[in-house]
Structures are given as structure tokens and as C-alpha cells.
N, C-alpha and C positions, 0 to 999 in steps of 0.2 A: 822226588818231590819237594823235600824241603830245599833241596840245592837250587830247584827252579824258581821257588818262591822267593828265597834270599837273593838270586841273579836278578829277578823282576824288580825287587824292591831296591836293590842297590842301583839298577839301571834307571829307574824312577828318580832315584836320589841324584844320580850323576846328571840326569837329563835337567832336572830343577835347578841344580847348581850351574849348569851350562847356561840356562836361560837367565838366572840371576847375574852370572858374570856378563852375559851379552847385553843384559839390559843397563848394567853399570857402564859399559863401554861407551865412550862418547862417540858422537858421529864423526866421520872424516872431515877435515878442513875442505872448504869450497875451493875450486879453482878459481883464482883471481886473475883479473885482466893485467897484462903488460903494461908499463908505463905509456907506451905509444897507443895501445888499445884503450886504455883509460882516456887518454887526451881525445882521442877520436869521437868517442861515445859522449864525453862531456861536452865537447863542441857542439854536437847534435842537439844536446839539451839546451846549452846556451842559446844556439840558433832560435831554437823553438820559444824559449823564455823571453828573449829579447824581441823577437820578430812576432810573436803571437799573444802572448799573455801581458806584455807590458803595457801596451796602449790602453786596453780596457781598464787596467787597474790604475793608471793615471787619470783616467777621465773620471773614474769613481771616486777619486781623491782631490778632484780639482787642480790638478797640476799640470801646467802647460810646458815647463820646462824643469828638468831635474838635472842638478850639477853634482858630481861626486869629485872631491878634492882628494888626490892621494900623495901622501908625503912619504918620501924615502925613510926607511927604518921605523916609520910610523904609520903604517898602512891602515886605511879605512877598513873596517871589517867588511863591509860591503864589496870592496873592490875585487877580492878574489872570486865572487860570484857574478861579477858582470864581464869578466874576461875569461879567456881560455886559461886553464890551470898553468900559467908560466909566472915567474917572478916579474914583478913591476918595480924597476929599481931607478927610475928617473928622480930628479930631486924633488920635483913637484909635477904630477901628471893630473890632467883634468878629462873627465868623462862627461859629455853632454847629451841629454836626450831630450828631442823637442817633439811635442804633439804637432804634426802637421796635418791634422784632420782625419785622414784615413791611414796613416803611417806613422812610425816613430823615425825620426832623422837622428842618427847616431854618430858623434863626432869625438874622436880619441885626440886630445892635445897632448902628446908625449914628446920625450926628448930623444928616444932610441926607436928606430924602425924595426917593428916585429912583424913577421910574416903573417902569424896566426891572428894577430889583433886585426889585420886587414879583413879577415873573413867576416868581421861583425861591425867594423867602424869605418868611416872615413877619417883617413888619418890627416892631421895638421900638425906641422912640425916646426914652429916658428923659432926664430933665435932666442936665446935666453932673455934678451933685453926687450924683446918684442911680444913676449908672452901675454902679458896682460892685455896689451893693446890689441892682439889679435881677439883674444876672448872677448873683449868689449864689442868689436866689430861683429862678432858671431851674435851676441845677445841682443845687441840693438837693432840688426837686421830682421830677427825674428819677433822682437818686441813681444814676450810673453807678459801675460797678466799676473803670473805667478811663477816663482822660481823656488823650487824645493831643494832644501839642504839638508843634510844628514845631522842634524841638531835637534835639541828639543826633547828628545825621548828620555824615558827612565831607565834604558838598557843600553849597554855598550854598543850593540848592533846598529842602534838607532842615532847614536851620538858621535859619530867618527871624524866629524869635522874639528880640526884643531883650531886653537884660538888664531894661530899665524895664518892657517889656511883661510879663516874667515876674514881677517884683516886683508889678505890678498885680494879676496873677491871684492870687498868693499873699496879697496884703492883702485882695483882694476876696473870695476863696472860702475862706480859713482853712486852718490846718493838716491837718485831716483830710482836705479834699479835695486838698491838695497831695500826701499820700501816694498819690493815685491817678494822679499824673501819670506818663505813659510816653512815651516817644519815638515820633514818627510816622515815623521816618525809612525803615523798610522799607516802611511803607505807601505812602509819597510815591513810592517807586522803582516800584512797580506802577502807582500813580495816574498819574505822568508817563509811564511807558513804554507804556502801554495806548492804542492808537490805535483811533478809530472808523472803520469800512470806508468811511463818507461823506466821510472827511477826504482819502482818498487823490486824488481827482480834482482837489482844489484844491491839495494838496501837488505834483502833477504840474505844475501851472501854475507854482508858485513855483520848482520846479527848471528848468523850461523857461526863465523869465525869467532865471534865473542862468546858464544855458547860453548864451543869445542875447547878454548883456551881455558874458560872458567872449569869445566868439568875435569879437565886434565890437571889443573892447578890443585882442586879439591880431590885428589886421588892419591893412592899410594906411590904413584909414579913421581910424585913431588914431594909429598909430606910423609915423613917418618916421626911418628908420635915420639915426643921427648927429645928431639934432635933437632927438627926443622923449626926455623923461627918465622915470625911474620914477614921479617924482611927478605928472608929466602924465597917466600911465595910471592911476595910483591914484585920482587926483581925478576924472577922466573917468569912472570906474565909479561912485564915490559919487555923483556928480551924476546919473548915468542912474538910480539907484535913488531919489533924491530926486524926479526927474522923474516917476516912476511913483507917487508917494505912498507908497513903502514906506520901510522903514529897514534899517540893517545892524546885526549884533550884534557885529562887530568889523570894524577896518579891513583893506582888501584889503592884502596882503603880496606883493611881488614879489621874486624871486630871479633872479640871473644866474649861469650857468655859462659860463666861456669857456676856450678852449684856452690852456694855458700860464699860466692864472691860478688862484689858490687863492681859492676862494670864502668859506672859513671857516666856522665852526660856532658854534653857540650851543646849549651842551648837547649832546644828540646829533643835533640837525638842522642843516642848512645855514642860515646867517645869511641875514637879508633885506637887501636892497640898500637903499642911502640913496636919498631922493628925489631929490637932485641928480645921479644917476648917469644918464649918457646911453647909451641903448641902441644897441648897434653892430651892423654885419653880422657874420654868425657866432655871434652870442649864441644860447644856449639859455635862453629866459626862461621862468618859472614863476609863476603866481599862485594865491593862496589867497584865496577869496572866498565870502561867504554873505550871504543877505538874510532878511527876515522879511515873511511875508504870510499874513494869517488865523490869526495866533498859532502859526505854525509857522516853524521855521528851515531853512536850506540850508546846505550846506557843499561847497565845489567847488574842486579843484586841477587845473590843466591846463597844458600846455606849448605853447611857440610857439617857432619857428625863425625867425631872421633871416637870409635868404639872402644868401650872398655874391656878389660879381660873377661872373656865368657859371653859378651854380648854379641848379638847377631843382628841387631836393629836398634835404632833409636829408642828411648823410653816412649811409652804410649802418650804421656803427657807432652811431650815435645810433639809428637805427631799431631796431636789434638790441636796444639797451638797452630801449626802450619796449616791445618784444615780451616782454621779461623780466618787467616789471611787469604786462603783461597775462597772462602766465602765472601770476603769483602770484595774482592776483584769481581766474583759473579755479580754482586749487587751493582757495582758501578757499570759493569758492561750492561745490565738489564735496564739501565738509566740512560746512559750517554747516547745521543743521536746528533746527527748533522744539524747545525742551526742552534743548538743550545749553547748557552755561555758556559764558561769553566764554573762559575759560581753556582748555576743552577744545578748542574751535575753533582757538585760537591755537596749542596744543600740537601738534595733528594737523596743522595746515597747515605748520608750520614743521618737522616731522619729514619731510614729502614735499619741502618747499623744499630741505632740506639733501641729500636724496637726488639732487636734480636739479642740485646744484652752484649755486644761485642765492643770491647775497648779498642778504638781505632784511631789512627792518624793518616791523613791523605795529603799527599804533596806532589802530585802528577804534574809533568810539564811538557810542552811541545818539544819535539825533537825532530832532527833531520838535517838541515843545514848547519845548524849548530847544536851541541849537546843540550844546553839550555836554551831552547829556542823562544822565539817570539810567537805569541798567540794565546789560546784560551787555557792558562793553566787551571787546574782541578786541585785546589789547593786551601789548606786551612788559613793561609794569609790573605785569602781573597782578592780583591781588586789591586793589591800591591803586586802580586805575581801575574797580572794580566787576567783575571778572572772574569771581567767583564767583555773578552773577546769571545766571539762565536766560532764553534768547531766547523772547519771547512771540509768538504768532501775529499777523501783520499789523503788527508793530513796524518801525520805521525804523532803519537803521543806516548811518552814514556810513563808507564802505568807504575808509579812509585807510591808505596804506601806501607804501612804496618798494623800488626795487631799485638796487644800485649795480652798473656794468659797465664793463670797461676798453673804450675807444674807439680802435681802431687809427689812425683819421685824426687823432686828437688826441694821437698818440704814446703811446698805452697809458694816457692820463690816465683815472681813474675817473670816472665820471658817474653822477649819482644821479637817477633818473627818479620823481618824486613824483606820486601819483595819489589823487583822492578823489572818489567818486561816491556819491550817496544811493542806498540801496536799501531795498526792503520785503520782509519775510519772508513768503513764500508755503507752501502745503503741501509744495512741492517743493524750497524753499531760497529763498536770495535772488535778487531780480530787480532790475536797475538801473532807476531811474525813468527815467532817459534813456540813450541809447547812450553807452557809455565811449568814451574817446579811444583810437583804435589808430593815429592818424596826426597828426604835429604840425601845429598851426595854422602856416602860412607866411606870412612878411611878406617882401614883394619889396622 
């Protein structure tokens, strides 16, 4: 009888251990499309964006003609999103969009013949010394009231026209057409913040890949306490992205919080750790990481805890701190809806946070085409970050925020729990693309 009881107890213990290990195991990497498959899918998106969405956008912003000038080795950030995902390497290429009433006329003035570009544009290939003359002819024949240029914005995506590119347009088109020049900044905000429904399934794979790499990085598969450095983890993550044939849009940043140790700050945020810093037992570690796939970017912040000898879990005070950050996420999600401005969401969320006595900071930003996208930032910096823009249906937001909480086990030391998760705006509010972090990743 005693042996049976012991056997049952041990079986239950092993079952719990197996479940614990299973829950710690990251999901598998998604199957990503080949380069050719990516090209074909992205061309379908481009055809829809230029053929269906562009005309009403231009009309809403009072634009009759939009001209994008691309310089070799100094590409306009817009260019890669108005052409198939191919290099544009002419000395100077010009893309022209004209409102023709019920359709958009699209012309590509380029130096090199490109088969896939013909799927989306009428190709015009004048001699180098006739380039400006041909452009003037096109513009004068259409005689638009407004000519939008990528200038005058507060962000790089809106201000890709170079000084030399502007001078080229003035010299080619003349002073009368120059009077028609207007900024495309507000138009570009809508253009870049508008997501196609069919993009979501592929974005979910991008976020899943980000999640998997992060979980593996914050595990004993990569980290050996007392040996592994911050640089070891950072470069391991970048190598995984490279192995998948993907790219990063910023280097992974790691932060370390330790008992009785001042982490330091850079501006209003905790400072990142030096690459030579060795990860120790008892460290609360944090990573900020994002990658690019299918022309879409991800952004991801998660925490791991390196167990001290004898520990099986993070201290209760640290877990309570994480719950405060989860609570902040819940409050924001209860507030944010389509049509609200980023500032409205921020103000209403912070009002409730203060009532609940949580020390919080919010700096969420649009994401998708760019890691730091154009659109309605939900941010303590307000209008500077685009807070006056409205949330569009189906748009993506990187829910980036933190809370600070005193941890009894650390002698009342304040600990900051930073979270960042990509989300999509649905008819009932934001939905996380992947489940958020509700427990620390444990390194044994």
C-alpha cells in the first residue's frame, strides 16, 4: 500500500514536472515563404494597394498627382512600398500617380527595364538628357491642381525627397508647377497605417518567429549563468534572424535589473547593458527585439529571471510587479477603440491607472510597414509622436509600456517591468497577435 502511494505521488510529481517543462518550451518556428513565394504574395498586396486603396486616399487628401523621386543609394523610404520587393538602382527614378477620375494612372520613369515593375506601371524610359523634359510633358498634359511630394513631414517616412531631388523637379517642371507642390505627409500617414486584411496571417508568422527566438534566447539553451554575456545573447538572436533569411530593423537591446544595484537611465528609460556584462543568478533580464518579414516589422519586449540556487520560481514581489504591467495592458485594451486618437486613449488609460495607484509609463506606437510606424501613437509625448491621429480599423499597434513596483524581497527596491506586444485593432478593440507574457521566462 505504501509503495502504491509513493508510486502515485512520484507519478504526479513527474507529471507536473513534465507539464512545467512543456509550458517552458517555446512553440516551433513557423514555416516561412520562399523568396519567390514572398514576391508573388507581396505583388498581390501591391496590386490591391495601388489599384484599390490609393485613389480614395488621394481624393481624401486633395491630391491630384503624387510624385516620388528615388535616388540611387539614397532611396526614399516610400519606394520599397510602391514597387515589387526588388532593388531600384537607377541614378534617379521617378514614380508618378495621377487621379484620372475613376482610376489612378501609374507611370514609372526608370533607367532599367524591370519585368515585374511592368505589372504595376506604364514604363517610360527616356534618355538621361531627356529625363526632365519627358517628366514636364507628362505633368503639363495632365495639368493637376496639386502635386504631392514626400516632404514637410516630421518623420523620415514622410520626408524622403532630397534637396537635389527637389531642385531636379523645380528645374524640370518650372515655377508654375512648383506653385502646385504640397506636402504628402498626412496622406503618407494613412497610406502606411492602412493594413490589408490578408497581411495579418503573414504578420502573425512574423510575430511568432519573434516570440520563438526570444524564448529560446531567454532559456538555458543559450544562457549559462555566470558565463554567458549580454553580447552572447544579442549576437545569438541576430544570427537566428540571419539563418532564417530575415533581417532586423534595430539591434536587440538587453537590460539587467539586480538587487542592490542601480541600473541607470538613458533619458526616461532604463539604460541598456554593455555587451561584456555577464549574466548572473538573481538577475531580472529584459530584451527589446524586432525583425522584418514580408515587408512588415515586429517589436517585442520580454523578461527572464535567472534562478538563484534553491529557487524554483521568481520572487513573489517580482511576479506582483509583472501583474501590474499586465493590469496596465488590460486598462488600455478596455479603452482603445477604432476612431479614437492616440492621445485620447493615453489620457483615459492614465486616468484609470492613477486611480488604481499604479506607477506607469506608456509609449506605444503604430507598427507594420515600419517598426516605428506612422499613425496614432499612444504616448506620454503626446502630439509629438502622432497622438492626434486616429486609430484605423485593422491597423497594428506595438503595445509598449511599463510599470514600476517596489519589491519586498529586494529590500523595497523599485523594479520596472517593460512589456511590448504587437496587436491588431478589431471591431471590439485591440487583440494581441501572440499571447502576452504573464510569467517570467526562467533560466535555471
